[in-house]
N, C-alpha and C positions, 0 to 999 in steps of 0.2 A: 916106527909106530904111524900107522894111517890113521888121520881120525876122518869119516866120513860124517856131513853132518844132513842127517834124516828131517825133512821136514815138507807138510805138505798142509792145504788149505781148506783142508776137512775136520782141523782141530785150530785151535783158537792161536793167531800169531803170538809171538813171544813178544810180551810187555816190560822187556829190560834186554840185559846184554846177556843173553844166555839163545841157545838154540832148542828148538823142539826136543829135540835127540841126537845125539851121537853115537855111532859104530866106530869100536876097535878092534880089529878082528872077528870073531864071530858075537861078541856081548853089544848089545843095545843100551844106551843109558837114556830112558825116558824122564825127561822133565817136568817138575811136578806141574800136574794140570787143577785147574779149582774148575767150577760148576760154568765157564762162561759158553755160551753158543757162538761155534763160531761163524757163523754169518754177518752177525751184528756186534759180536763183544760183549755184547752185552750179559750181566750174570740170570744164570735159570730164576725164576720166579718161583716159588712155592716151599714145600716142606723138605726137611732133609733128606730124605731119600730120592728125591727127582734130583736135589742137586749130586748124591751119589753116581745116580745112573748117569746125566752128563758128564761127570767125572772120569766112571767107566768108556762113555762112547767116544769120549776124547784121548784118553790113552791107547781104545781101539785103532782109531783113526792112527794115531800117530805109528804104534806098533805096524800099521798094514802099507803105509807107507816104506817101511823098513823092512815089508818082504816078511811078517810075521804076524800074531796076533795075540791075542790074551794067553791064549794057553802056553804061548813059549817064554811068558814073563815066571821068573825065576827067584826075585822079589820082590816085595812092592811093599812100599813105605804110606802108612795112612795119617794125614793130622789131623785131628779133630779140634773145634774149639769148645766143644761138650763131649766129651768124654762119654756124657749118658746116649749119646748117639750112635755107641759103638754095634748095640744089638742090632739098629740099621742096618748097617755097615755089613756085615753079616749075611743078611736077610737078601740084600740087595745081592752083596757080592756071588751068591749060590746060585746068581738067573745069569752071571756070566761066566764062571768056574767051574770044573767039574776036577773030580781026584783025577790027578794027585794034585793039591793045591800048594801055590807056591809059600816060599816063607814069607812071613810078614811081621811087621809090625807095625802097630797103633799107638799112636805119640798125642799126648793130649799138651792143646797149645792157646795161649791166649788172644791171639789175632792170625788170620789170614790176611793178602791180598785182595781188595777190590771188597770186605767182608765177607769173606767168602766160610762157610762152616766144615768145610772138607778139603783137602787137598789130597792129591796123590803122585807118586812118582813110583819110578820100577825097572829091576835090570831083566834085558830079556835076554837069554841065550839063545842061538840059531842055531840052528841043524847044520854041520857042515859037510 
């Protein structure tokens, strides 16, 4: 098994012992993204919808670095500190995805790094 580490300065740098993404074969595993602005490593200010947009932009940047984009995501995991924000996820997600949509899970949790309201990770399958 050969692991290729994917990284880009267009997404927030890892703030721990992990890579932005790892490619094994034709599968790319994207690490969790929170609403950090890559250039400043500061959190997005504003409402949850702005946070969700930033997370999708960060995922897009990492997907691009892997030679892909959001349309190749086959599995998306969404972590929310307030599940009442789930309708906002659907609304914003519709701006980034077209059918067929990826498989998805939404999980309510008590806290996220840097007090984020949302975090997402994903799995991409590249065309071979």
